[in-house]
Every structure is written in C-alpha cells, then in structure tokens.
N, C-alpha and C positions, 0 to 999 in steps of 0.2 A: 399372532396379532397382525391384523391387516393394516394397510397404510392409513385408512380412515380412523381406525381405533388409536393408532399411535399418534396421529396428528391431533386428535381430540384430547388425548391425555397430555400431550406436550403443551397445547394451548391452555389447558386448565391449569397446569403447573406454572406456566409463565404468568398467567393472570394473578395467581396467588402469591407468587414470589416477587413480582415487579410492582413497585408503587406507581401510582398514576403519573407522577411527574417524570418517571423514567420510561413511560410508554413510548414506543418508537413514533407514534403519531403525534404525541405532544412535542417530542424533540424535533420532528420534521416541521411542524408548524413554527416552532421557535426559530429553527435554522432558516426557514423560508423568510421569516420576518427580518432576520439579521442580514440575509443576502439581498433582501428587498432594498435596504437603505442605500448601498453604493450604486445600485442601478438607478434608483430615483434621483440621487444626487448627480450622477453622470449624465442623466437625461437633460439636465439644464445646460450642459455643455454641447452635446450633440447626440444624435441617435446612434451613431457608430460607437461613440465612447460608452454609451449605456449598454450596447450590445456586447462590447468587449468586456465590460465589468460583469455582465451576466455570465458570459462564457467562462471567464476566469473563476468565478464562484462556483459554477456548475461543475467544472472539471475538478476543482478541489473536493467538492462534495462527493462526486462519483469516484474520485481516486480513493477517498476514505472508504467508500462502500466496497470498492474493488479489494482493498487490502483487508477488509473484514470478512471477505468470503470464506477463507479457511476456518475462521472462528465460528462461522455459521455451519460449517460442514463437519469438521472433525477436531478442531482445537477447542473443545467445549468441556466444561466441568463434568457433564454427565456422560461423556464419551466412553470412559472405561466401564461404567455401569451398563450402558446400552449394549456394549460389545459382549457382555457376559450373559445377557438375557436371551432367551430363545425367540428372537425376532428375525424375521426374514430380511434379507438384504434389500429387497425392493421397498419394504416399509421404511427402513432406515434411510434409504436414499430419497424417497418421496418427502419424508419429513424434513430432511436437510435442504432439499431444493425449494420447498415451500418457505423455509426461513429465508433463503436467499431472495426469493421473489418478493416476500414482504418487505425486506430491507430495501430492495430496489424500488418498490412502489413508494415507500416512505421518502426515499431520496428524490424520486420523481416529483412527489408532492411539494417538497421544499423548493425545487428548482422552478416549478410552475408558478408557485406563489411569488418567487423573486422576479419572474418575468412579467407580472401584471402591469407594471408601469409602462411597458413598451407599447408603441402604437400597434393597432390591430393588424396592419398590413404585414408586420414582421413578427407579431406575437406568436402566431401559429408555426412559423419557421422555428422559433426557439423551442416551442413545445415538441415539435417533431424531433429535433436533435436530442432533447432531453429524453424522449421516448426511446430513441435508438440507444442512448447510453444506459437507460434502464433495462432494455432487453439484453445488452451486453453484461450488465451486472447480475441479471437473473439467469442467464443461460450460458454465455461464452466463458465468463470467468469461473463459474462453478464447474463447467466441463473441464477446463484446463486444470483447475485445482484438484479435482477428483482424479484426472489422468495422472498428475504428478504424484498424488498419494498412492495410486495403484502401482506405480513404478516402484515406490519405496516399499509398499506392503508386500509385493511379490519379488522384491530383491532384483528388479531389472534395471534399477536406476544406475548401477555401476557400469553398464555397457552403453549408456546413452549420453555420455559426457560430450562427445563430439557434436551431437545435435544441438546442445545448448551452450556450447563453449563460448561463442561470441556473445550470447545473451547474458551470460553470467560473468564475463571477464571483469566488468566494472564492479558488479555486485559482490564479488569475492575479494575486492581490494587489490587485485593483481592484474592490471590492464595488459601486461605482456602475455598473459595466458591466452589471449585471442590469437596469437601467432604461433603458438607451440602445439605440439601434439597433445591431444586431450588426455588428462588423467582421469581415473574413475571419480565421478562426482559424489559428494557426500549427500546424505539424506537431507540435511538442512539446506544445502544449496539448491537441490531440486525442488523442495517444498516452498522455498522462498523465491527463487529466481524465475521459475516458470510463470507463476501468477503475476509477478512483477513485470516480466517481459510482455505478457499478454495485455496487462494494463497499459503499458507504454504504447503498444500497437494500437489499441483502441483510441487512446487520447490523440496520437499523431493523426489517425484517420479523421477524427472529428475536427482537429485543427485545420487539416487540409480542406475540409468542407465548410469552414467557418465563414468565408465570404458570402455564402448563400443566406446567412442569417440576416444580413442587411440588404437582401434582394439584389445582390450582385450575381447575375446569372439566373438560370432557371433550375427547376427541380431535376431536369434531365442531366444538368451538369454535375450534380452530386449524387445521382442515382447509383453510380458505380461504387462510390465510397460508402455511403450510408446504407444503400440497399444491399451491397455485398456484405457489410458487417452484420446486418440483420439475418441474412440467409446463412452466413457462417455460424452465427450464434445458435440459430434454431437447429441447424444440421449437427453442430457439436453436441448440443444437449440431447438430441434424439439418439445419437450414437452412444453417448454415455448412459442414457436411461436404458438402452437395450443391453449394454455389456457390463455396467458397473455393479448391478445388484448382487452378482455372485461373489464379489470381492469387498462389498461395503462393510460387512462385519469384520473382515480382516483389516481393512483400512482403519476403522475405529480402534480396534485392539492394538495394532502395531504402531500407529502414529501416536496414539495417546501414551502407549508404553515408551515410545521413543522420547516423548516430551518429558516423562518422569524418570527416565533412565532405568526403567524396569523391563526385564525380559527383552532387552534390546542390546545390540552391539554398539559399543561406545565409539562414535565416529568423531572424535575430537581431533581435528587436524592441527598441525603446527602453525605458528604465525606465518603470514605471508611476508614477502620482502618489505613491503610498505610498513607492515606492523612491526617488523624487526627494526626498521629504521626509527620508527616513532618510539620504540621501547627505550632507545638511548636517551630521548628527551625526558623520560620519566625519572631518570637518575636512580636514586635508591628504591624507587617504586617500580623498577623495570619488571621484577618478577610478578608483581601484582598486575601490571599492564598486560603482560603476556598471558596471564591467566584470564583476565577480562576479555582479551581479544579472542581467545579460543572459545570461551563460553558464550559470549555475545553472538558470535557467528554461528554457534551450535544451537543455542536456545532461542535466539530472536533473529532468524534469517530475514524476516520482513523488514528489519532495520536497513538491510542492504538493498532489498527490493525497493523500498520507499526512496532510499538515497539515489538509486539508479534512476528511478522515475523522475525525481526532482532534477537530477543532472541533465536528463534528456530534455525536459521542458525548458530549463534555463538555456541550454545550448541551442534549442530551436528558436527561442526568443532572440538570442544573439544573432543567429544566422538569418532569420526572417526579417528582423528589425521592423516590427509593426509600428504603425503611426502612433498609437497610444499603447506603450508597453507597460505603463504603471500598473494597471489591474493585474496583468499576468505576473509581474514580478512580486507585487504585494501579496497576491493570493498564495503563490508558491512559497515565498519566504515566511509568511505568517504560519502556514501549515508546517513548513520545515522547522521553524523555531519552536512551535508547540511540541512537535514530535521529538525534537532534540532534547527539550527539557524533560519529556517523558522518559527518553532513553537514559538521561542522567539519573533519574530516580531509580530506574532498573539497575543501574550500575551499583547502587548503594544498598540494594535489598536482595533477599534470597530470590532465586537460587544463585545469582551471580556473586553476591557477597553475604557473608555471615558476620555481621558487625561484632557480636559478642565474642566469637571465636577469633576474629582478626585482631581484636584489641589485646588478646593474650599472647600474640606471636611477636617475635622481635623483628617486625617489618616496618620500615620507615617510608614516608612519602606516599602513603596510600591515597590520600586526597589528590596528590599531584598526578598519580597514575590515572585516576578517574578523569581529571581535567584534560590530560593528554589524549585520552581516548575520545572524549567528546570533541575536542579541538581538531583531532585528526579526521573524525567522521565529518564534521562540518566543513573543514577545509577541502577535503577530497570531493565530496558530493555537492556542496552548496557554494562555498566561497569561490572556488576556481571557476566553475561555469558561470556563477553570478558575476564575477569580475570580467569574464569574457563578454557577457551580455552587456554589462555597463559600458565597457570600452567600445563595443560595436555600436551601441546606441548613442554614445557621446552625450549622455544625459546626466547632469548632476543629481537629479532626483533618483535615478537608478543606483548611482553610487551611494547615495545617502541611505537608500533602502537596504543595500547589502551591508553597509557599515552598521546601521541600526540593528538589523537582525543578528549580526555577528556579536555585537555588544550585549544584546539581551541574552543570547545563549551562553556566552562565556561568563557573563556576570551571574546568571542564574546557577551555572555550574560551580562558580567560585564561592558563592554564598554557602554552599553545603560544606565547604572546607572550614568555615569559621566556627 
C-alpha cells in the first residue's frame, strides 16, 4: 500500500466515523470564535492588552496541539492494527505526518480568526507568529516525538538519560535528579518528557519574540528566533522523514504494546521521594496513592509534560513581570484546571482504577488517595510557580486567579468522593 492509498483510506474512515460537529474544522472555527472574544474586549483597553490576550490564547491553543502530537502519531486506537498489516513504514509515516499537519492548520485557523479584531498594522505580525507555531506543530514536534518513540522502540532510551536529565527533572517529580548522575530513563519518561521539553522551547522562543507583535522593533530583530525555529523545524522533519520509515512499523507495534502492557517489558518505577512524602498524607489510602503514582507516571506521562510546561510558563511570567499579566495567568490556569479535572477522572477509571474490584478489597480512604494525588500534582506544577508569579507581580488579581483555579480543581476532585 502506498502513502497515497493509505491516506485516502484513512480520510474515508475518519469521515465515516466522525460526526460533523466533531470535525477539526468545525472545532477550529468554534475555538477561534471563543478566543476572539477576549481579544475584542481587551482592544477597548489598549492594543497591547489585546495583543497579549491573543498571544496567551494562541499559546494555549498550540500547547494543546503540541501535546496531541503523539496521539496523531502512535497513541491511536488503530495503531496495533496498522502495525500488523503489510504496510511500508514510509506510508505509515506520511499518513501520521499529514494528521499532524492538518491539526496544525486547524489550530492556525482558530488563532487567525481570533486575531481579526487587531489593527491591520499588527494583524499580519500575529498571523506570522501563528504560522511559525503551526510549522512547529506540524514539523518540529512530530520530529521530536518520532525520535523519542524510535529510542523506545529500538531500546536505546536506556542509554540517553543524561541527555534529557535536566529536561525531565521536574516532569518526574524529583527536582534533585537534575544534580545527580543519570539513571536509565523509563519509556514513559522519554515519550512524555521529550515532546514536553520541545514544546517548552518553542513557547519560550515565541515569548522572547512577542514584543514584535505590537511593532516594537523590526522583523530583523526577531529573525533569529522565529526564522531559526522555522529552519530547525523543517530540518528536523526532513531528517526524520529520511530515517524514520524503516522503524515506523516497529514504533507503532512496540509503543502501542507498551500502552496496553502487551509484549512489553513492564517499566513501573517505584514512587519518587516527593510521592513517598505525599503518600503519608493519604493515611489509610497510602497503598492506593502509591499504586496511582506508579501507574499515572507510567500510563499518562503527558500529565507530567503538561505540568512542566505550565510550571515554566508561570515561572517566566513571574520573572518577566509583564505589564498586563492577567491574560497569561488566566489562559495557563484555565488550561491547567481543565486538564487537572481530566486527570482526576482518569484516576477513577481504568486502567488506573477498577472500581468494582476495588470495592471488594479491604482498603480504606481510596477517595482520599485520589484527592492527595491531584492536590500534589496541582501544588507542585501550578500552585508553587503561580504563587511565585503572584508575589512577583504584587497583583491581587493574580492571587485571586491562583486561588480560584485551585478551588475549582480541589472542589471538582472532592465532589467525586461524595
């Protein structure tokens, strides 16, 4: 089967299986309209405030697109089936990269719609930045994710821990690991931390170039940042396109097997020192908390990648102290709160928890263990850097946003215990 034939078959299947309201283009238009509103409202305050509101919304939208890249590549329901069919690796890779490109274009459409209220003299600056983010989502992040998966599929990830040690120190819940000799990295750490670290790099580069959005400086001033990101993205995807076809089938087979605990070595690591400390707060549910800590880190590594990304964004806001930090904080906290509630749902459902089986076991304080996990994740990745940002900004609104988001997440997690 050629790339063209596989892509045609995949698109036909998606059209049949996806209702119209779930089409990526419909979702993109709806998301663009939603992001349009804060930009329009902030425009009545100032052009700079409107630009900041757009940038905050665009970064959240593309951060979600970045985190969904692995699901476009290999964490898919049809990955085990495709891996067993006699399909060339080049065809599998081309179909996966096309899915990433379509998702990036859909996100680009949403961010361009949200930029419509901006004055023409800066509108095209915002479109250019959105285009750079779209290129990163379509090329750079897929290249990094495929490289990470190839390390896992070929069992070379165990020797690369030192290269990603500093990048994964926060994501693994053990900040002291950044100063110690690297231990062999688990598959989950590599699959989650490398794309998360790459996402952070892209977002930081765009934030450094953000003054150009409101015409502070010339295009030459941001050519190194934005142009370098584009060149790096195109070079990375060209290298991957030339080298990955021969291992793409292995990636689909091994990574999907790893996700389902089939034909795979079980790499369930013991709790980290932070997790062991939090287990004491779970009381009688300590055994449940330790089980959840192992499985969440193993089965949902992107939870730690997203947490590290939010940590870095909040820390940068605190260090940079922008004139109008509300859009940055609001966008980051809303996304983090929504994701935190999603993680809470995963804690109560298979494969993390089997409620009918758990109810037959003599284990107490199961709900408390779930609440401690969510509270620990939120405190480490969101509350601590958020409090730092609020203290640096000395803004009561920032403190209110942190407190409100924390209340929403903890209240939502507590309701499940009732």
